[in-house]
MARGUVEX-811618 format. One line per field, with one value per residue (C-alpha): residue number from 1; residue in one letter; x, y, z. Coordinates in pm, whole numbers, padded with zeros to 5 digits. Layout:
BEGIN
n	c(NUM | ...)
res	c(A | ...)
u	c(X | ...)
v	c(Y | ...)
w	c(Z | ...)
***
This chain:
BEGIN
n	c(1 | 2 | 3 | 4 | 5 | 6 | 7 | 8 | 9 | 10 | 11 | 12 | 13 | 14 | 15 | 16 | 17 | 18 | 19 | 20 | 21 | 22 | 23 | 24 | 25 | 26 | 27 | 28 | 29 | 30 | 31 | 32 | 33 | 34 | 35 | 36 | 37 | 38 | 39 | 40 | 41 | 42 | 43 | 44 | 45 | 46 | 47 | 48 | 49 | 50 | 51 | 52 | 53 | 54 | 55 | 56 | 57 | 58 | 59 | 60 | 61 | 62 | 63 | 64 | 65 | 66 | 67 | 68 | 69 | 70 | 71 | 72 | 73 | 74 | 75 | 76 | 77 | 78 | 79 | 80 | 81 | 82 | 83 | 84 | 85 | 86 | 87 | 88 | 89 | 90 | 91 | 92 | 93 | 94 | 95 | 96 | 97 | 98 | 99 | 100 | 101 | 102 | 103 | 104 | 105 | 106 | 107 | 108 | 109 | 110 | 111 | 112 | 113 | 114 | 115 | 116 | 117 | 118 | 119 | 120 | 121 | 122 | 123 | 124 | 125 | 126 | 127 | 128 | 129 | 130 | 131 | 132 | 133 | 134 | 135 | 136 | 137 | 138 | 139 | 140 | 141 | 142 | 143 | 144 | 145 | 146 | 147 | 148 | 149 | 150 | 151 | 152 | 153 | 154 | 155 | 156 | 157 | 158 | 159 | 160 | 161 | 162 | 163 | 164 | 165 | 166 | 167 | 168 | 169 | 170 | 171 | 172 | 173 | 174 | 175 | 176 | 177 | 178 | 179 | 180 | 181 | 182 | 183 | 184 | 185 | 186 | 187 | 188 | 189 | 190 | 191 | 192 | 193 | 194 | 195 | 196 | 197 | 198 | 199 | 200 | 201 | 202 | 203 | 204 | 205 | 206 | 207 | 208 | 209 | 210 | 211 | 212 | 213 | 214 | 215 | 216 | 217 | 218 | 219 | 220 | 221 | 222 | 223 | 224 | 225 | 226 | 227 | 228 | 229 | 230 | 231 | 232 | 233 | 234 | 235 | 236 | 237 | 238 | 239 | 240 | 241 | 242 | 243 | 244 | 245 | 246 | 247 | 248 | 249 | 250 | 251 | 252 | 253 | 254 | 255 | 256 | 257 | 258 | 259 | 260 | 261 | 262 | 263 | 264 | 265 | 266 | 267 | 268 | 269 | 270 | 271 | 272 | 273 | 274 | 275 | 276 | 277 | 278 | 279 | 280 | 281 | 282 | 283 | 284 | 285 | 286 | 287 | 288 | 289 | 290 | 291 | 292 | 293 | 294 | 295 | 296 | 297 | 298 | 299 | 300 | 301 | 302 | 303 | 304 | 305 | 306 | 307 | 308 | 309 | 310 | 311 | 312 | 313 | 314 | 315 | 316 | 317 | 318 | 319 | 320 | 321 | 322 | 323 | 324 | 325 | 326 | 327 | 328 | 329 | 330 | 331 | 332 | 333 | 334 | 335 | 336 | 337 | 338 | 339 | 340)
res	c(X | X | X | X | X | X | X | X | X | X | X | X | X | X | X | X | X | X | X | X | X | X | X | X | X | X | X | X | X | X | X | X | X | X | X | X | X | X | X | X | X | X | X | X | X | X | X | X | X | X | X | X | X | X | X | X | X | X | X | X | X | X | X | X | X | X | X | X | X | X | X | X | X | X | X | X | X | X | X | X | X | X | X | X | X | X | X | X | X | X | X | X | X | X | X | X | X | X | X | X | X | X | X | X | X | X | X | X | X | X | X | X | X | X | X | X | X | X | X | X | X | X | X | X | X | X | X | X | X | X | X | X | X | X | X | X | X | X | X | X | X | X | X | X | X | X | X | X | X | X | X | X | X | X | X | X | X | X | X | X | X | X | X | X | X | X | X | X | X | X | X | X | X | X | X | X | X | X | X | X | X | X | X | X | X | X | X | X | X | X | X | X | X | X | X | X | X | X | X | X | X | X | X | X | X | X | X | X | X | X | X | X | X | X | X | X | X | X | X | X | X | X | X | X | X | X | X | X | X | X | X | X | X | X | X | X | X | X | X | X | X | X | X | X | X | X | X | X | X | X | X | X | X | X | X | X | X | X | X | X | X | X | X | X | X | X | X | X | X | X | X | X | X | X | X | X | X | X | X | X | X | X | X | X | X | X | X | X | X | X | X | X | X | X | X | X | X | X | X | X | X | X | X | X | X | X | X | X | X | X | X | X | X | X | X | X | X | X | X | X | X | X | X | X | X | X | X | X | X | X | X | X | X | X | X | X | X | X | X | X)
u	c(00000 | 00125 | 00167 | 00238 | 00063 | 00153 | -00124 | -00088 | 00077 | 00176 | 00309 | 00332 | 00491 | 00418 | 00720 | 00785 | 00932 | 00626 | 00514 | 00749 | 00632 | 00827 | 00638 | 00442 | 00196 | 00408 | 00282 | 00470 | 00363 | 00580 | 00511 | 00505 | 00848 | 01032 | 01343 | 01255 | 01490 | 01389 | 01689 | 01758 | 02003 | 01960 | 01632 | 01468 | 01186 | 01274 | 01273 | 00936 | 00807 | 00918 | 00749 | 00430 | 00444 | 00387 | 00185 | 00436 | 00362 | 00008 | 00002 | -00150 | -00304 | -00333 | -00345 | -00110 | -00249 | -00104 | -00255 | -00532 | -00630 | -00585 | -00397 | -00594 | -00913 | -00776 | -00856 | -00553 | -00575 | -00595 | -00300 | -00090 | -00166 | -00082 | 00257 | 00344 | 00362 | 00609 | 00961 | 01202 | 01578 | 01763 | 02100 | 02200 | 02058 | 01836 | 01932 | 01866 | 02215 | 02129 | 01991 | 02198 | 02161 | 01898 | 01679 | 01704 | 01564 | 01297 | 01177 | 00900 | 00789 | 00753 | 00537 | 00315 | 00277 | 00498 | 00638 | 01015 | 01085 | 00892 | 01060 | 01408 | 01343 | 01245 | 01540 | 01789 | 01647 | 01703 | 02053 | 02141 | 01989 | 02199 | 02515 | 02545 | 02459 | 02767 | 02672 | 02341 | 02482 | 02689 | 02581 | 02559 | 02868 | 03071 | 02965 | 03092 | 02866 | 02789 | 02706 | 02475 | 02290 | 02257 | 02098 | 01864 | 01767 | 01698 | 01483 | 01290 | 01220 | 01109 | 00735 | 00743 | 00675 | 00568 | 00748 | 01091 | 01170 | 01541 | 01601 | 01966 | 02051 | 02406 | 02503 | 02704 | 02896 | 03217 | 03192 | 03287 | 03037 | 02774 | 02818 | 02776 | 02458 | 02313 | 02393 | 02213 | 01907 | 01903 | 01914 | 01627 | 01424 | 01474 | 01420 | 01112 | 00973 | 00967 | 00910 | 01207 | 01208 | 01558 | 01583 | 01926 | 02129 | 02380 | 02332 | 02582 | 02332 | 02045 | 02230 | 02368 | 02038 | 01726 | 01523 | 01319 | 01388 | 01212 | 01432 | 01319 | 01417 | 01254 | 00969 | 00880 | 00942 | 01152 | 01205 | 01118 | 01144 | 01379 | 01723 | 01893 | 01689 | 01763 | 02132 | 02153 | 01942 | 01875 | 01623 | 01613 | 01893 | 01893 | 01927 | 02222 | 02383 | 02341 | 02486 | 02782 | 02869 | 02834 | 03141 | 03377 | 03522 | 03855 | 03955 | 03881 | 03603 | 03811 | 04067 | 04410 | 04579 | 04759 | 04468 | 04219 | 04176 | 04128 | 03899 | 03678 | 03359 | 03044 | 03058 | 02852 | 02807 | 02798 | 02702 | 02817 | 02575 | 02678 | 02717 | 02894 | 03157 | 03313 | 03393 | 03668 | 03400 | 03600 | 03900 | 03673 | 03491 | 03820 | 03931 | 03596 | 03564 | 03936 | 03885 | 04031 | 03801 | 03893 | 03801 | 03736 | 03622 | 03597 | 03473 | 03258 | 02965 | 02740 | 02377 | 02149 | 02417 | 02512 | 02846 | 02793 | 03081 | 03048 | 03259 | 03244 | 03368 | 03446 | 03453 | 03657 | 03553 | 03355 | 03331 | 03065 | 03061 | 02945 | 02587 | 02705 | 02952 | 02679 | 02457 | 02748 | 02769 | 02392 | 02390 | 02645 | 02419 | 02553 | 02328 | 02425 | 02327 | 02401 | 02646 | 02574)
v	c(00000 | 00350 | 00550 | 00880 | 00974 | 01299 | 01347 | 01601 | 01854 | 02196 | 02489 | 02847 | 03132 | 03499 | 03727 | 04091 | 03974 | 03764 | 03407 | 03111 | 02756 | 02554 | 02228 | 02113 | 01821 | 01596 | 01240 | 01010 | 00713 | 00605 | 00270 | 00216 | 00122 | 00231 | 00449 | 00679 | 00931 | 01261 | 01398 | 01702 | 01984 | 02322 | 02483 | 02155 | 02200 | 01915 | 02122 | 02272 | 01921 | 01793 | 02091 | 02002 | 01647 | 01779 | 02083 | 02341 | 02457 | 02419 | 02297 | 02536 | 02233 | 01863 | 01658 | 01498 | 01186 | 01014 | 00670 | 00758 | 01083 | 01414 | 01668 | 01948 | 01814 | 01846 | 02126 | 02317 | 02113 | 01783 | 01889 | 01961 | 01611 | 01461 | 01636 | 01452 | 01142 | 01312 | 01374 | 01600 | 01652 | 01929 | 02012 | 02252 | 02045 | 02325 | 02243 | 02482 | 02607 | 02719 | 02372 | 02061 | 01741 | 01572 | 01884 | 01926 | 01574 | 01635 | 01961 | 01807 | 01592 | 01898 | 02059 | 01748 | 01793 | 01507 | 01526 | 01579 | 01232 | 01063 | 01280 | 01209 | 00835 | 00848 | 01076 | 00840 | 00547 | 00745 | 00858 | 00490 | 00428 | 00703 | 00612 | 00924 | 00802 | 00978 | 01319 | 01398 | 01694 | 01833 | 02143 | 02156 | 02379 | 02097 | 01840 | 01751 | 01784 | 01413 | 01416 | 01716 | 01528 | 01224 | 01447 | 01589 | 01235 | 01140 | 01453 | 01370 | 01019 | 01139 | 01139 | 00796 | 00923 | 00690 | 00904 | 01069 | 01346 | 01418 | 01746 | 01746 | 01587 | 01488 | 01780 | 01956 | 01640 | 01483 | 01150 | 00926 | 01094 | 01082 | 00703 | 00661 | 00874 | 00679 | 00352 | 00483 | 00575 | 00224 | 00073 | 00299 | 00203 | -00167 | -00142 | 00082 | 00026 | 00404 | 00533 | 00756 | 01020 | 01143 | 01481 | 01524 | 01647 | 01363 | 01044 | 00874 | 00915 | 00773 | 00465 | 00399 | 00394 | 00427 | 00153 | 00390 | 00738 | 01025 | 01263 | 01627 | 01898 | 02240 | 02131 | 01818 | 01448 | 01344 | 00982 | 00755 | 00390 | 00142 | 00288 | -00022 | 00003 | 00373 | 00323 | 00045 | 00213 | 00584 | 00707 | 01082 | 01325 | 01452 | 01096 | 01028 | 01355 | 01280 | 00932 | 01046 | 01323 | 01087 | 01102 | 00808 | 00775 | 00595 | 00746 | 01088 | 01073 | 01272 | 01059 | 01214 | 00930 | 00943 | 00769 | 01048 | 01150 | 00791 | 00699 | 01009 | 00832 | 00749 | 00718 | 00465 | 00373 | 00004 | -00155 | -00506 | -00761 | -01037 | -01282 | -01055 | -00966 | -01312 | -01273 | -01046 | -00873 | -00574 | -00784 | -01028 | -00736 | -00602 | -00949 | -01014 | -00686 | -00608 | -00246 | -00059 | 00067 | 00348 | 00308 | 00663 | 00566 | 00251 | 00217 | 00018 | 00169 | 00048 | 00043 | -00061 | -00281 | -00445 | -00365 | -00250 | -00213 | 00056 | 00188 | 00471 | 00345 | 00532 | 00372 | 00459 | 00770 | 00670 | 00301 | 00103 | -00163 | 00052 | -00080 | -00440 | -00388 | -00245 | -00543 | -00775 | -00616 | -00637 | -01007 | -01068 | -00924 | -00569 | -00265 | -00023 | 00343 | 00667 | 00934 | 01286)
w	c(00000 | -00082 | 00238 | 00061 | -00263 | -00437 | -00691 | -00973 | -00739 | -00872 | -00671 | -00794 | -00599 | -00664 | -00640 | -00717 | -01049 | -01140 | -01082 | -01038 | -01111 | -00854 | -00921 | -01226 | -01210 | -00989 | -00937 | -00697 | -00482 | -00188 | -00025 | 00349 | 00484 | 00168 | 00149 | -00140 | -00300 | -00460 | -00649 | -00861 | -00901 | -00732 | -00834 | -00940 | -00686 | -00450 | -00127 | -00223 | -00284 | 00056 | 00223 | 00036 | 00176 | 00530 | 00414 | 00532 | 00178 | 00044 | -00318 | -00570 | -00742 | -00667 | -00348 | -00097 | 00071 | 00378 | 00439 | 00195 | 00368 | 00184 | 00397 | 00233 | 00395 | 00750 | 00991 | 01130 | 01454 | 01263 | 01047 | 01357 | 01487 | 01147 | 01149 | 01471 | 01248 | 01013 | 01144 | 00956 | 00951 | 00771 | 00614 | 00893 | 01182 | 01327 | 01686 | 01976 | 02054 | 02409 | 02499 | 02569 | 02368 | 02581 | 02600 | 02222 | 02181 | 02445 | 02286 | 02065 | 02360 | 02581 | 02309 | 02322 | 02697 | 02813 | 03166 | 03201 | 03345 | 03064 | 02800 | 02943 | 02937 | 02569 | 02483 | 02648 | 02448 | 02128 | 02226 | 02249 | 01905 | 01746 | 01938 | 02156 | 02506 | 02644 | 02498 | 02668 | 02865 | 02575 | 02383 | 02000 | 01977 | 02134 | 01871 | 01525 | 01222 | 01222 | 01592 | 01544 | 01270 | 01497 | 01763 | 01496 | 01392 | 01755 | 01797 | 01477 | 01612 | 01957 | 01878 | 01706 | 01353 | 01072 | 00812 | 00820 | 00571 | 00516 | 00333 | 00214 | 00549 | 00448 | 00223 | 00495 | 00591 | 00465 | 00271 | 00565 | 00799 | 00524 | 00498 | 00874 | 00877 | 00581 | 00759 | 01070 | 00859 | 00709 | 01058 | 01173 | 00867 | 00939 | 01316 | 01318 | 00963 | 00919 | 00566 | 00478 | 00204 | 00110 | -00064 | -00222 | -00519 | -00476 | -00679 | -00446 | -00158 | -00363 | -00482 | -00132 | 00058 | -00162 | -00325 | -00544 | -00680 | -00857 | -01058 | -01075 | -01318 | -01345 | -01117 | -01315 | -01256 | -01556 | -01449 | -01157 | -01062 | -00897 | -00832 | -00975 | -01299 | -01347 | -01266 | -01526 | -01796 | -01737 | -01993 | -01929 | -02002 | -01641 | -01504 | -01733 | -01627 | -01255 | -01296 | -01504 | -01255 | -00958 | -00733 | -00698 | -01049 | -01066 | -01401 | -01548 | -01807 | -02055 | -02240 | -02276 | -02465 | -02801 | -02975 | -02897 | -03261 | -03381 | -03092 | -03104 | -03209 | -03015 | -02635 | -02442 | -02078 | -01983 | -01652 | -01567 | -01427 | -01188 | -01479 | -01727 | -01466 | -01502 | -01874 | -02020 | -02227 | -02354 | -02452 | -02637 | -02805 | -02946 | -03059 | -03227 | -03418 | -03469 | -03363 | -03064 | -02790 | -02551 | -02181 | -02061 | -01713 | -01505 | -01150 | -00909 | -00723 | -00443 | -00561 | -00276 | -00124 | -00456 | -00623 | -00983 | -01225 | -01491 | -01778 | -02027 | -02366 | -02687 | -03033 | -03341 | -03531 | -03842 | -03743 | -03929 | -03657 | -03364 | -03360 | -03393 | -03108 | -02884 | -02967 | -02880 | -02534 | -02478 | -02574 | -02298 | -02030 | -02007 | -01978 | -02258 | -02252 | -02431 | -02322 | -02441)
***
């Protein structure tokens, strides 16, 4: 069952310079217990979309349904209660600097009217979950970025939400800290069956943690589906761009070798499956067609816990065998895609 349904949602802002269409007819369904990624570059509309999910922004058109109930039908009091089921963490943590760690986590519980002893008990449980039991008396200024985000996650979990929205939650963190925060989110998802929505501009975050993804550009969903399927065969130009600019490349995409002029033909991206990885496919391709092939990039990436090998290849300029060579690779179980 889809826990979150975004149905034909558009959002228009009026500014002194005119109207801005931040979202255009967005349709997304997110299943209960899923880790769902919403990715796009700056200005794609993803932060506006996440604010529409909890009705911090009211859509200009369309509906947002949580468990089949449209948020637009709720009274203000009902909407406040609904938001207790939706936790949120942010890029810059949004902690109360004058409060210590345990009181930061207790803050939403105090708003709900919980007694201090009850709130402290819940906060200490969550500090153990996020690995900061020894930091309850520390203040945010005494913590690293990763520790601050762990406190923010604990605070977001305090009221036992069913949904956790993460708006660029790892963008301010270094790669190693990002990995540890993503691992924590995976553990929380498995332990509590919380539906997690990850808003990011980093494909590396999506492929590390998400099972499904929607790719936004200029307020529109250009592609959505399983992360593994889109990684293997991206169909939209923006998806291909995000994948090709994904961090972690072992070799620069631009060839600098002496054969550049000869090998300046079509570029393709190939992704190795589990079976094709056991065969020397590129060597056999060259032996079969008697033409050189340039490897512009080769690396391995983690896609949902599965290692995926990928390469960017370039064929000879003017080759008449390019289509046959691509077919040869497809027949051997490789995903073959275009490179612009």
